[in-house]
C-alpha positions as CSV (number, residue, x, y, z in Angstrom):
1,L,234.8,126.1,92.2
2,E,231.1,126.4,91.2
3,L,232.0,129.3,89.0
4,L,234.3,127.1,86.9
5,S,231.5,124.8,85.9
6,V,228.7,125.8,83.5
7,H,226.3,123.1,84.7
8,T,225.6,121.0,87.8
9,G,226.8,117.4,87.8
10,P,224.7,114.4,88.4
11,T,224.3,112.4,91.6
12,S,224.0,109.0,90.1
13,P,225.8,107.1,87.3
14,P,224.5,107.3,83.7
15,P,223.0,104.3,82.1
16,A,225.4,101.7,80.7
17,S,224.4,102.5,77.2
18,L,226.8,105.4,76.9
19,P,230.3,103.9,76.4
20,R,231.2,106.7,73.9
21,V,231.6,109.4,76.6
22,I,233.5,107.3,79.1
23,M,237.2,107.7,79.2
24,A,238.8,105.1,76.9
25,S,242.2,103.7,77.6
26,S,244.9,105.5,75.6
27,R,246.9,102.3,75.0
28,A,245.6,98.8,74.8
29,S,247.0,96.7,77.6
30,G,249.4,94.0,76.5
31,A,250.1,95.7,73.1
32,P,251.7,93.3,70.6
33,L,255.5,93.5,70.5
34,I,255.5,94.6,66.8
35,R,253.2,97.5,67.6
36,T,255.5,98.6,70.5
37,I,258.6,98.4,68.3
38,F,256.9,100.4,65.5
39,E,255.7,103.2,67.8
40,W,259.1,103.3,69.6
41,A,260.8,103.6,66.2
42,V,258.5,106.3,65.1
43,G,259.2,108.2,68.3
44,L,263.0,108.0,67.8
45,G,262.5,109.0,64.2
46,V,260.6,112.1,65.2
47,V,263.2,113.1,67.8
48,A,265.9,112.7,65.1
49,V,264.0,114.9,62.6
50,H,263.6,117.6,65.2
51,F,267.3,117.8,65.9
52,W,268.1,117.7,62.2
53,F,265.8,120.7,61.9
54,L,267.5,122.4,64.8
55,H,270.7,122.0,62.8
56,V,269.0,123.5,59.7
57,M,268.0,126.5,61.8
58,Y,271.6,126.9,63.1
59,V,272.9,127.0,59.5
60,Y,270.3,129.6,58.7
61,Y,271.3,131.7,61.7
62,A,275.0,131.5,61.0
63,G,274.6,132.4,57.4
64,E,272.1,135.3,57.8
65,F,272.8,137.0,61.1
66,E,275.7,135.8,63.2
67,E,278.6,137.8,61.8
68,R,276.9,141.2,62.3
69,V,274.5,140.9,65.3
70,V,277.0,140.3,68.1
71,H,279.6,143.0,67.3
72,E,279.9,146.2,69.2
73,S,279.0,148.2,66.1
74,A,275.9,146.2,65.3
75,P,272.9,148.5,64.5
76,P,269.7,148.3,66.6
77,F,267.5,145.3,65.9
78,E,264.9,146.6,63.4
79,S,262.1,144.0,63.5
80,F,261.7,140.4,64.6
81,E,259.7,140.0,61.4
82,R,263.1,139.6,59.7
83,V,263.6,136.2,61.4
84,F,262.0,133.5,59.3
85,D,258.7,132.3,60.6
86,Y,259.2,128.5,61.0
87,V,256.0,128.1,63.0
88,G,254.0,129.4,60.0
89,L,255.9,127.1,57.7
90,W,255.0,124.1,59.9
91,T,251.2,124.8,60.0
92,P,250.5,122.4,57.2
93,I,252.7,119.8,58.9
94,F,250.6,120.3,62.1
95,L,247.4,119.6,60.2
96,L,248.8,116.7,58.3
97,S,250.2,115.1,61.5
98,I,246.8,115.4,63.1
99,L,245.2,113.6,60.2
100,V,247.8,110.8,60.3
101,E,247.4,110.4,64.1
102,W,243.6,110.2,63.7
103,V,243.9,107.5,61.0
104,Y,246.4,105.5,63.0
105,A,245.0,105.9,66.6
106,D,241.3,106.0,65.9
107,L,240.7,104.2,62.7
108,I,243.4,101.5,62.8
109,M,244.0,101.0,66.6
110,G,240.5,102.0,67.8
111,M,241.8,104.2,70.6
112,R,239.2,106.9,70.1
113,T,241.4,109.9,70.9
114,Y,239.6,112.4,68.7
115,R,236.1,113.9,68.8
116,T,234.9,116.5,66.3
117,N,233.7,119.0,69.0
118,D,236.9,118.7,71.0
119,T,239.2,119.0,68.0
120,I,237.4,122.0,66.6
121,G,237.5,123.5,70.2
122,S,241.3,123.0,70.3
123,L,241.9,124.4,66.9
124,S,239.6,127.4,67.6
125,L,241.6,128.3,70.7
126,G,244.8,128.1,68.6
127,M,243.3,130.4,65.9
128,A,242.1,132.8,68.7
129,M,245.7,133.0,70.0
130,V,247.0,133.8,66.5
131,L,244.4,136.5,66.2
132,T,245.3,138.2,69.4
133,Q,249.1,138.0,68.6
134,T,248.5,139.5,65.2
135,V,246.5,142.4,66.7
136,S,248.9,143.0,69.6
137,K,251.9,143.2,67.2
138,L,249.9,145.6,65.0
139,V,248.9,147.8,67.9
140,V,251.9,147.6,70.2
141,G,254.8,146.5,68.0
142,F,257.0,146.1,71.0
143,S,259.3,143.3,72.1
144,P,260.8,143.5,75.6
145,Y,263.7,141.2,74.4
146,V,264.6,143.5,71.5
147,W,264.4,146.6,73.7
148,V,266.7,145.2,76.3
149,W,269.3,143.9,73.8
150,D,269.4,147.3,71.9
151,N,269.7,149.4,75.1
152,F,271.2,147.3,77.9
153,A,273.3,144.4,76.4
154,L,276.2,143.8,78.8
155,V,278.7,142.5,76.2
156,R,279.0,142.0,72.5
157,G,281.6,140.3,70.3
158,Q,282.7,137.6,72.9
159,W,283.7,134.2,71.6
160,W,281.0,132.5,73.6
161,Q,278.3,134.7,71.9
162,Q,279.1,133.1,68.5
163,G,279.1,129.8,66.8
164,G,278.0,126.5,68.3
165,V,278.8,127.6,71.8
166,A,276.2,130.4,71.7
167,W,273.7,128.2,69.9
168,W,273.7,125.5,72.6
169,I,273.8,127.9,75.5
170,M,270.7,129.6,74.1
171,F,269.1,126.2,73.6
172,V,269.5,125.4,77.3
173,G,268.7,129.0,78.4
174,V,265.4,129.1,76.5
175,D,264.3,125.8,77.9
176,F,265.3,126.9,81.4
177,A,263.3,130.1,81.1
178,Y,260.4,128.1,79.7
179,Y,260.5,125.7,82.7
180,W,259.7,128.7,85.0
181,V,257.2,130.1,82.6
182,H,255.4,126.8,82.7
183,R,255.8,126.2,86.4
184,T,254.5,129.6,87.5
185,G,251.7,129.0,84.9
186,H,250.5,126.2,87.2
187,T,251.4,127.6,90.6
188,V,250.3,131.3,90.3
189,N,246.6,131.7,90.0
190,A,246.6,134.6,87.6
191,F,248.9,132.8,85.3
192,W,247.0,129.6,85.7
193,A,243.9,131.5,84.5
194,M,245.7,131.9,81.2
195,H,247.6,128.6,80.9
196,S,244.6,126.4,82.0
197,V,243.2,127.0,78.5
198,H,245.8,124.5,77.3
199,H,244.7,121.9,79.8
200,S,241.0,122.2,79.3
201,S,240.7,119.4,76.8
202,E,239.5,116.0,78.1
203,E,241.3,114.4,75.2
204,Y,245.0,114.1,74.5
205,N,246.1,114.2,70.9
206,L,248.1,116.4,68.6
207,S,245.3,118.9,68.2
208,T,245.6,119.5,72.0
209,A,249.0,121.1,71.4
210,L,247.3,123.9,69.4
211,R,244.9,124.7,72.3
212,Q,246.5,127.9,73.6
213,S,245.7,130.9,75.7
214,A,245.0,134.1,73.8
215,I,247.1,136.2,76.2
216,H,249.6,134.0,78.0
217,S,252.4,134.9,75.6
218,I,252.2,138.5,76.7
219,V,253.3,137.5,80.2
220,S,255.7,134.7,79.2
221,A,257.8,137.0,77.0
222,W,259.2,138.7,80.1
223,Y,260.8,135.5,81.4
224,Y,263.3,135.4,78.6
225,V,264.4,139.0,79.0
226,P,267.5,138.2,81.1
227,L,268.9,136.3,78.1
228,A,268.8,139.6,76.1
229,L,271.6,141.0,78.2
230,V,274.1,138.7,76.4
231,F,272.4,137.1,73.3
232,P,270.9,138.8,70.3
233,P,267.1,138.7,69.4
234,Q,267.6,136.6,66.2
235,L,269.1,133.8,68.2
236,F,266.3,134.0,70.8
237,F,263.5,134.1,68.2
238,L,264.8,131.0,66.5
239,H,265.2,129.0,69.7
240,S,261.8,130.0,71.0
241,Q,260.3,128.8,67.8
242,F,262.1,125.4,68.1
243,N,261.0,125.1,71.7
244,L,257.4,125.6,70.6
245,L,257.6,123.3,67.6
246,Y,259.2,120.5,69.6
247,Q,256.3,120.5,72.0
248,F,253.7,119.8,69.3
249,W,254.7,116.1,68.8
250,I,254.7,115.2,72.5
251,H,250.9,115.6,72.7
252,T,250.2,112.1,71.6
253,Q,249.1,108.8,73.2
254,T,250.6,106.7,70.5
255,I,254.3,106.8,71.5
256,P,255.6,104.8,74.4
257,E,258.5,105.6,76.7
258,L,261.7,106.2,74.8
259,G,264.3,104.5,77.0
260,P,267.5,106.5,77.8
261,L,266.1,109.6,76.1
262,E,263.6,109.9,79.0
263,W,266.6,111.1,81.2
264,V,267.3,114.1,79.0
265,L,264.4,115.0,76.8
266,N,260.8,115.8,77.3
267,T,258.8,113.0,75.8
268,P,255.1,112.1,75.0
269,S,255.1,109.8,78.1
270,Q,256.3,112.6,80.4
271,H,253.9,115.1,78.9
272,R,250.9,112.7,79.2
273,V,251.6,112.9,83.0
274,H,251.7,116.7,82.9
275,H,248.2,116.8,81.3
276,G,246.7,114.4,83.8
277,R,244.3,115.4,86.6
278,N,245.2,112.4,88.7
279,A,246.6,113.6,92.0
280,Y,250.0,112.1,91.2
281,C,250.1,114.1,87.9
282,I,249.3,117.6,89.3
283,D,252.2,120.1,89.0
284,K,254.7,117.7,87.4
285,N,256.9,117.7,84.3
286,Y,257.1,121.3,83.3
287,G,260.0,121.0,80.8
288,G,259.7,122.1,77.2
289,T,262.4,120.3,75.3
290,L,264.4,118.9,78.2
291,S,263.4,116.9,81.3
292,V,266.6,117.7,83.2
293,F,265.2,120.8,85.0
294,D,262.3,118.7,86.3
295,R,264.7,116.2,87.7
296,M,266.9,119.0,89.2
297,F,263.9,120.8,90.9
298,G,261.9,117.8,92.1
299,T,259.0,118.1,89.7
300,F,259.6,115.0,87.6
301,Q,257.1,112.2,87.5
302,R,257.2,109.0,85.4
303,E,254.1,107.6,83.8
304,V,252.6,104.7,85.8
305,D,250.7,102.2,83.6
306,E,248.8,100.8,86.5
307,V,247.2,104.2,87.1
308,P,246.2,105.5,83.7
309,V,246.3,109.2,83.2
310,V,242.9,111.0,83.1
311,Y,243.1,114.1,81.0
312,G,241.7,117.6,81.5
313,L,241.0,120.0,84.4
314,T,240.0,118.7,87.9
315,H,236.5,120.2,87.2
316,S,235.4,120.0,83.6
317,L,234.9,123.3,81.9
318,N,231.8,122.0,80.2
319,T,232.1,124.2,77.1
320,F,233.8,124.3,73.7
321,S,233.5,128.1,73.4
322,P,237.0,129.7,72.8
323,L,235.7,132.9,74.6
324,E,234.5,131.0,77.7
325,G,237.6,128.9,77.7
326,N,239.8,132.0,78.0
327,I,237.7,133.9,80.6
328,A,236.3,131.1,82.9
329,N,239.0,131.2,85.5
330,W,239.2,135.0,85.3
331,R,235.6,135.2,86.3
332,H,236.5,133.2,89.4
333,I,239.5,135.4,90.3
334,L,237.6,138.6,89.8
335,Y,234.7,137.4,91.9
336,N,236.9,136.5,94.8
337,T,238.9,139.7,94.5
338,W,235.7,141.7,94.7
339,T,234.1,139.8,97.6
340,L,237.1,139.2,99.9
341,P,237.4,142.1,102.4
342,N,241.1,141.6,103.3
343,L,243.5,143.4,100.9
344,K,246.2,140.7,101.6
345,H,243.7,138.0,100.6
346,K,242.7,139.9,97.5
347,F,246.4,139.8,96.5
348,F,246.6,136.1,97.3
349,V,243.7,135.4,95.0
350,W,246.0,136.4,92.2
351,Y,249.3,135.2,93.6
352,K,248.7,131.9,95.3
353,G,248.0,128.6,93.6
354,P,244.7,127.7,91.9
355,G,244.0,125.2,94.7
356,W,244.0,127.7,97.5
357,V,240.7,128.0,99.4
358,A,240.2,131.8,99.0
359,G,240.3,133.7,102.3
360,T,241.7,130.9,104.4
361,E,244.6,131.6,106.9
362,P,246.4,129.4,107.6
363,H,246.5,128.3,104.0
364,E,244.1,125.5,103.0
365,E,243.8,123.7,99.7
366,W,240.8,122.2,97.9
367,P,241.1,118.4,97.7
368,I,241.9,117.0,94.3
369,P,238.8,115.0,93.2
370,P,239.4,111.3,92.7
371,C,239.3,110.1,89.1
372,T,239.8,107.1,86.9
373,R,239.2,106.5,83.2
374,S,236.3,104.1,83.9
375,T,234.5,106.6,86.1
376,A,235.3,109.9,84.3
377,I,232.5,111.1,81.9
378,K,233.6,113.6,79.2
379,Y,231.7,116.7,78.2
380,H,230.2,115.5,75.0
381,P,226.9,117.1,73.7
382,K,225.8,114.9,70.9
383,M,225.6,116.3,67.3
384,P,224.4,114.7,64.1
385,G,227.1,113.4,61.8
386,M,226.0,115.8,59.0
387,M,226.5,118.8,61.4
388,Q,230.0,117.5,62.3
389,V,230.9,117.5,58.6
390,Y,229.3,121.0,58.3
391,M,231.4,122.3,61.1
392,L,234.7,120.8,59.9
393,A,234.1,122.2,56.4
394,H,233.3,125.7,57.6
395,F,236.1,125.6,60.2
396,F,238.8,125.0,57.5
397,A,237.2,127.6,55.2
398,M,237.5,130.1,58.0
399,L,241.1,129.0,58.7
400,A,241.9,129.8,55.1
401,I,240.2,133.2,55.3
402,Q,242.0,134.1,58.6
403,T,245.4,133.1,57.1
404,M,244.8,135.2,54.0
405,A,243.5,138.1,56.1
406,I,246.6,138.1,58.3
407,D,248.9,138.0,55.2
408,A,246.9,140.8,53.6
409,L,247.0,142.9,56.8
410,K,250.8,142.6,57.0
411,A,251.2,143.5,53.3
412,A,248.5,146.2,53.1
413,T,249.5,149.5,51.5
414,D,246.1,151.2,51.3
415,C,243.2,151.6,53.6
416,S,240.8,149.6,51.5
417,T,243.0,146.4,51.7
418,F,243.7,147.0,55.4
419,N,240.0,147.4,56.3
420,M,239.0,144.4,54.3
421,A,241.7,142.2,56.0
422,L,240.5,143.5,59.4
423,L,236.9,142.6,58.6
424,G,238.2,139.1,57.7
425,L,239.7,138.7,61.1
426,V,236.5,139.9,62.8
427,L,234.5,137.4,60.7
428,S,237.0,134.7,61.7
429,F,236.5,135.4,65.4
430,A,232.7,135.4,65.1
431,S,233.0,132.1,63.3
432,L,235.0,130.6,66.2
433,L,232.3,131.8,68.6
434,S,229.6,130.2,66.4
435,F,231.4,126.8,66.2
436,G,231.6,126.9,70.0
437,F,228.0,127.7,70.5
438,M,226.9,124.9,68.1
439,S,229.2,122.4,69.9
440,D,227.6,123.5,73.2
441,R,224.1,123.3,71.8
442,R,223.3,126.8,73.0
443,V,219.7,127.9,72.4
444,W,220.8,130.8,70.2
445,C,223.4,128.9,68.2
446,V,221.2,128.5,65.1
447,A,220.3,132.1,64.9
448,F,223.9,133.2,65.5
449,E,225.1,130.8,62.8
450,A,222.5,132.1,60.3
451,V,223.7,135.7,60.8
452,R,227.3,134.5,60.4
453,L,226.4,132.9,57.1
454,V,224.9,136.1,55.8
455,A,228.1,137.9,56.9
456,V,230.2,135.3,55.1
457,A,228.2,135.8,51.9
458,A,228.5,139.6,52.1
459,F,232.2,139.4,52.8
460,T,232.8,136.9,50.0
461,R,231.0,139.2,47.5
462,S,233.1,142.2,48.6
463,V,236.4,140.3,48.2
464,L,235.5,138.8,44.8
465,A,234.3,142.2,43.6
466,A,237.6,143.8,44.7
467,A,239.6,140.9,43.0
468,G,237.5,141.1,39.8
469,P,239.8,143.3,37.8
470,A,242.9,141.3,38.7
471,A,241.4,137.8,38.5
472,G,239.0,138.5,35.6
473,D,235.3,139.2,35.7
474,A,234.4,135.7,34.6
475,V,236.4,134.0,37.3
476,A,234.9,136.4,40.0
477,A,231.4,135.6,38.7
478,Y,232.0,131.8,38.9
479,G,233.6,132.2,42.3
480,Q,230.6,134.1,43.6
481,A,228.1,131.6,42.2
482,A,230.0,128.8,43.9
483,A,230.1,130.7,47.2
484,D,226.4,131.4,47.0
485,A,225.7,127.7,46.4
486,V,227.7,126.7,49.4
487,I,225.9,129.3,51.6
488,A,222.5,128.1,50.4
489,L,223.4,124.5,51.0
490,S,224.7,125.4,54.5
491,V,221.4,127.2,55.3
492,L,219.4,124.1,54.3
493,V,221.6,121.8,56.5
494,L,221.3,124.3,59.4
495,V,217.5,124.5,59.2
496,A,217.2,120.7,58.9
497,H,219.1,120.1,62.1
498,H,217.9,123.1,64.2
499,R,216.1,120.9,66.7
500,Q,219.1,118.7,67.4
501,L,221.3,121.8,67.7
502,T,219.1,123.4,70.3
503,A,218.1,120.4,72.3
504,P,218.8,120.7,76.1
505,I,221.9,119.0,77.4
506,D,221.4,116.0,79.5
507,P,223.5,116.5,82.7
508,R,223.7,112.8,83.4
509,T,225.1,111.7,80.0
510,E,226.6,114.8,78.3
511,L,228.3,116.9,80.9
512,G,231.8,116.3,82.1
513,H,231.9,114.8,85.7
514,D,233.1,111.9,87.8
515,L,230.9,109.1,88.9
516,P,230.2,108.5,92.6
517,N,232.4,105.3,92.6
518,A,235.5,107.3,91.4
519,A,237.1,107.2,94.9
520,A,236.8,103.4,95.2
521,E,238.1,102.8,91.7
522,Q,241.0,105.2,92.3
523,A,241.9,103.4,95.5
524,R,242.0,100.1,93.6
525,E,244.3,101.5,91.0
526,L,246.6,103.1,93.5
527,A,246.9,99.8,95.4
528,A,248.1,98.1,92.2
529,A,250.8,100.7,91.5
530,P,254.4,99.5,92.0
531,V,255.3,102.7,93.9
532,P,253.3,104.8,96.4
533,L,251.5,107.6,94.6
534,K,249.7,110.7,95.8
535,A,246.0,110.1,96.3
536,E,244.6,113.6,96.8
């Protein structure tokens, strides 16, 4: 457990002058009726829009693929790139939705669900996932689903493989497979080492949905392979996209329970429980689009207002670095694998749940630490407001560079374009590391960021020089002058704040931990709950 924490927690409560880092309530108690009705209506509207979009995807599939992909004479599936990338289409919608939620939840309702360092940390992990997926497709170019369908499909041309019947069977089948992807992601330690990245935020908002493991999709792809025995890849790739897109909107604290829909669909209320580190929330609500499999397999848990959900891992990761976020649990697994003498226990380190006390037989579990919102302190190294603006501006600039680099990489027809796009992706990854270092106030963060700015300047010059003939020399010259001005201003801001950026972190006030009175406060909350709840 000590390996999962970068720093040591305090032994006494922080001073009362630090309300910003204490867990704030996600929903004001006794919310006005008009607010509840408004948020409930918004929730129902979002559900309706998603299922309208599911219909749009069905019309696209029926028109583009259905007649030829299920017949006996259908040719091998050439490339899943042929299926429209709806996730890419929705990226601007993701960013706009995050902005709208921030305005409503933080500025209007005062719920304080967003912090700059946490939001950039979540988005950085999402960008890192896109990077690894791009590179893996480029290097490997293999889909197990496509391979099984092309070589081992059991039947083709059956009536139930076509039309609305096939569409809805696949809808349920993909969610059933996702349920087990998600469940084993929590109950098998090696898979938890990947999936825990998604749970590492101590906030819960729409940006949290984009906080993803860089490599978990490599494992999860195999869970869907049985469907390839009877259903074509185009149908699968569309439904897997919808399953992913649907789960974005449920990462919010602004939507209440949705009445009868809670019996069938996965909702924000249910997913808030899933992201909780309270004992009664652990290993609950694994569904993607549907909640029926949780009810069938005994993993459903309703949100309990009297015991508010505390978000994050049971032990704070205490870092915003996308690299550390992806490797922290692997370090723990590899250490135990190396040090345990018994081969069976070495295997169990990977296979058993993350709560297993390594080497114990009979099986023992680490206790779940008590927590409440009033006694949970978030990891929150303070940063000057100007540096927060600086990081947001540079983050979105690098998001644009990464997006263009990926598009250029896919369309490259010559080595020069390919190499330039690849350099853009390397620069993007280095930028994500730098944002994490600054958010963590690492002693080397200013030096690392200064080197990154030099690299950005050099890369920008190269890109504009290459684009000169097409865009015009004057346009390239003005673009370079503007880029140089931005870099110069960035250096001035960085130098002006170098002391704040490298100041030591105060373990009492800036590290994530639980106060000593957490157990007593948790007992008080559990006593007020209308139903008995798990305490540890």
